[in-house]
C-alpha positions in Angstrom: 118.5 93.9 74.4 116.2 92.4 77.0 115.2 94.6 79.9 116.9 93.7 83.2 114.5 93.8 86.2 115.5 96.5 88.8 114.5 96.7 92.4 112.4 99.7 91.6 110.5 97.8 88.9 110.0 94.8 91.2 108.8 97.0 94.0 106.2 98.7 91.7 104.7 95.4 90.6 101.2 95.2 92.0 99.5 92.2 93.5 97.2 92.0 90.5 100.2 91.8 88.2 101.7 89.0 90.3 98.4 87.1 90.1 97.8 87.6 86.4 101.3 87.2 85.1 103.0 84.9 87.6 100.5 82.9 89.6 98.0 82.1 86.8 100.6 81.1 84.2 102.4 78.8 86.6 99.1 77.2 87.7 98.1 76.7 84.1 101.5 75.1 83.2 101.2 72.8 86.2 97.7 71.7 85.2 99.0 71.2 81.7 101.8 68.8 82.8 99.9 66.9 85.6 96.7 66.7 83.5 98.5 65.0 80.6 100.0 62.5 83.0 96.6 61.8 84.6 94.9 61.5 81.2 97.5 59.1 79.9 97.3 56.9 82.9 93.5 57.0 83.3 92.1 57.4 79.8 94.4 56.0 77.1 91.4 54.8 75.1 90.1 58.4 75.0 93.4 59.7 73.8 92.0 60.5 70.4 90.5 63.3 68.3 87.2 61.5 68.3 86.8 62.0 64.6 83.2 62.4 63.2 84.2 62.1 59.6 81.7 59.3 59.0 78.9 61.6 60.0 79.8 64.4 57.7 82.8 65.1 55.6 82.0 68.0 53.2 82.9 70.8 55.7 85.7 68.6 57.1 87.3 68.2 53.7 88.2 71.9 53.6 88.0 73.0 57.2 90.4 70.5 58.7 93.4 71.1 56.3 93.0 74.9 56.5 92.8 74.8 60.3 95.8 72.4 60.8 98.0 74.1 58.2 97.3 77.6 59.7 97.8 76.2 63.2 101.2 74.8 62.3 102.3 78.1 60.8 101.0 80.1 63.8 102.7 77.8 66.3 106.0 78.1 64.4 105.7 81.9 64.4 105.0 82.0 68.1 108.0 79.8 68.8 110.3 82.2 66.9 108.7 85.3 68.2 108.4 84.4 71.9 111.3 81.9 72.5 114.0 83.4 70.3 115.5 86.7 71.5 115.8 89.5 69.0 119.6 89.4 69.5 119.7 85.9 68.0 117.8 86.8 64.8 120.0 89.9 64.4 123.1 87.7 64.8 121.7 85.5 62.1 121.6 88.5 59.8 117.9 89.2 60.0 117.2 92.8 60.6 114.3 93.9 62.9 112.5 95.4 59.9 112.8 92.3 57.8 111.7 90.1 60.8 108.6 92.2 61.6 107.5 92.6 58.0 107.8 88.8 57.5 106.1 88.0 60.8 103.2 90.4 60.2 102.3 89.2 56.7 103.1 85.5 57.1 101.3 85.6 60.5 98.3 87.3 58.9 98.0 84.6 56.1 98.4 81.8 58.7 95.8 83.5 61.0 93.3 83.9 58.2 93.7 80.2 57.2 93.3 79.1 60.8 90.2 81.2 61.3 88.6 80.1 58.1 89.2 76.4 59.0 88.1 76.8 62.6 85.0 78.6 61.4 84.1 75.7 59.1 84.7 73.2 61.8 82.5 75.2 64.3 79.8 75.7 61.7 79.9 72.0 60.9 79.4 71.1 64.5 76.6 73.6 65.0 74.7 73.0 61.8 74.9 69.2 61.5 72.5 67.7 64.0 74.2 64.3 64.4 77.5 66.0 65.2 75.9 68.5 67.4 74.3 65.8 69.5 77.7 64.1 69.8 79.4 67.2 71.2 80.5 66.5 74.8 81.3 69.0 77.5 85.0 69.2 76.8 84.2 70.3 73.2 81.8 73.0 74.5 84.7 74.4 76.5 87.4 73.9 73.9 85.9 75.5 70.8 84.9 78.8 72.4 88.3 79.1 74.2 90.2 78.2 71.1 88.2 80.6 69.0 88.7 83.4 71.6 92.5 82.8 71.7 92.8 82.8 67.9 90.6 85.9 67.3 92.3 87.9 70.1 95.7 87.2 68.5 94.6 88.2 65.0 92.9 91.3 66.3 95.9 92.4 68.3 98.2 91.9 65.2 95.8 93.7 62.9 95.1 96.6 65.3 98.7 97.4 66.2 100.9 96.0 63.5 98.8 96.0 60.3 96.6 99.0 60.6 98.3 100.6 63.6 101.6 102.3 64.2 103.3 99.1 65.2 104.1 97.4 68.5 107.3 95.4 69.3 106.1 92.6 71.5 109.5 91.1 71.5 110.6 93.7 74.1 107.7 93.0 76.4 105.6 89.9 75.9 108.5 87.8 74.8 110.6 88.8 77.8 107.8 87.9 80.1 107.2 84.5 78.4 110.9 83.5 78.5 111.2 84.6 82.1 108.5 82.0 83.1 110.5 79.1 81.8 113.8 80.1 83.4 112.1 80.7 86.7 112.8 84.4 86.6 109.3 85.9 86.0 109.1 89.5 85.0 105.4 90.5 85.3 106.4 94.2 84.7 107.4 93.3 81.2 103.9 92.5 80.1 102.0 94.7 82.5 102.5 97.7 80.2 101.6 95.8 77.0 98.4 96.7 75.1 95.2 95.1 76.4 94.7 92.9 73.4 98.1 91.3 73.8 97.4 90.8 77.5 94.0 89.1 76.8 95.6 86.9 74.2 98.2 85.8 76.6 95.7 85.0 79.4 93.4 83.1 77.0 96.4 81.1 75.8 97.2 80.2 79.4 93.7 79.0 80.0 93.8 77.0 76.7 97.0 75.2 78.0 95.2 74.4 81.2 92.2 72.9 79.4 94.4 71.1 76.8 94.8 67.7 78.7 91.1 67.3 79.1 90.1 67.9 75.5 90.6 66.3 72.1 93.8 68.4 71.7 95.7 65.6 73.3 95.8 63.9 69.9 98.5 66.3 69.0 101.0 64.2 70.9 99.9 61.0 69.1 100.6 62.2 65.5 101.4 59.2 63.4 105.0 60.3 62.5 106.2 56.8 62.3 103.8 56.1 59.5 105.9 58.2 57.2 108.9 55.9 57.6 107.0 52.6 57.8 107.9 50.1 55.1 105.3 49.4 52.4 102.9 46.6 53.0 102.8 44.1 50.1 99.5 42.6 49.2 99.4 39.5 47.0 96.3 38.3 45.2 95.3 34.7 46.1 95.6 32.4 43.0 92.2 31.5 41.6 91.5 27.7 42.1 89.6 25.9 39.4 86.1 24.9 40.5 85.7 21.3 41.5 83.4 19.2 39.3 80.0 18.6 40.7 78.2 15.3 40.8 76.6 14.3 37.5 78.6 16.8 35.5 80.9 15.6 32.7 84.5 16.6 32.5 85.5 18.9 29.8 88.5 18.6 27.6 91.3 21.1 27.6 89.8 22.7 24.5 86.5 23.2 26.3 84.5 20.8 24.2 82.8 17.7 25.7 84.5 14.4 25.4 83.0 11.9 23.2 80.9 9.2 24.9 
């Protein structure tokens, strides 16, 4: 069951906790929303991933599918782990042991795929001169911040739930996360979480604040309608016989010259 904030817990919350776990997350969420509105109104032509496939595609061929597949799996795991209370999964017949076992191992596979793909994309950008010269300031902010967020999440999972004794973040981090969206922040819920989970949460907040000003906006322009679009039918134009030129003699249907 989720912890219910008490007056004693609220009174013991320090100013640093209020800044880190209430003020900063709300500021980042506000920048996320307002920034997307501004970007859409002011820079619709820049609403793209700015693909560099024409410059180099060998690393992209493997790095992009690995990164995107791993990212989709990681996002899905975070949605279930943070937004869905433990009581809901238990009501669905999923025990805590089964949930954590599946979450740890599926999350580990997704994290490894995402790190491998992101590593290829970063190496491609650093080692290919033409792509490196085309890297703008937003990419120089995005790639380190995204890498830090991913690595912190994987390190926290490995240190505490794979090789460590185990840590139930659904009773702390998840409670804090849901409290932000129902306007009942509970900073005390995450204040006692391990440092790696706290750093992962803060880096994720900063990533959301930077999101509208980077190539990540192309997530909202995924061509979903392309999957349901009707097929385009192409018809070959009929070949017309060549017109006879001046001085040439017409040929018979059998291809031989007519008699003079």
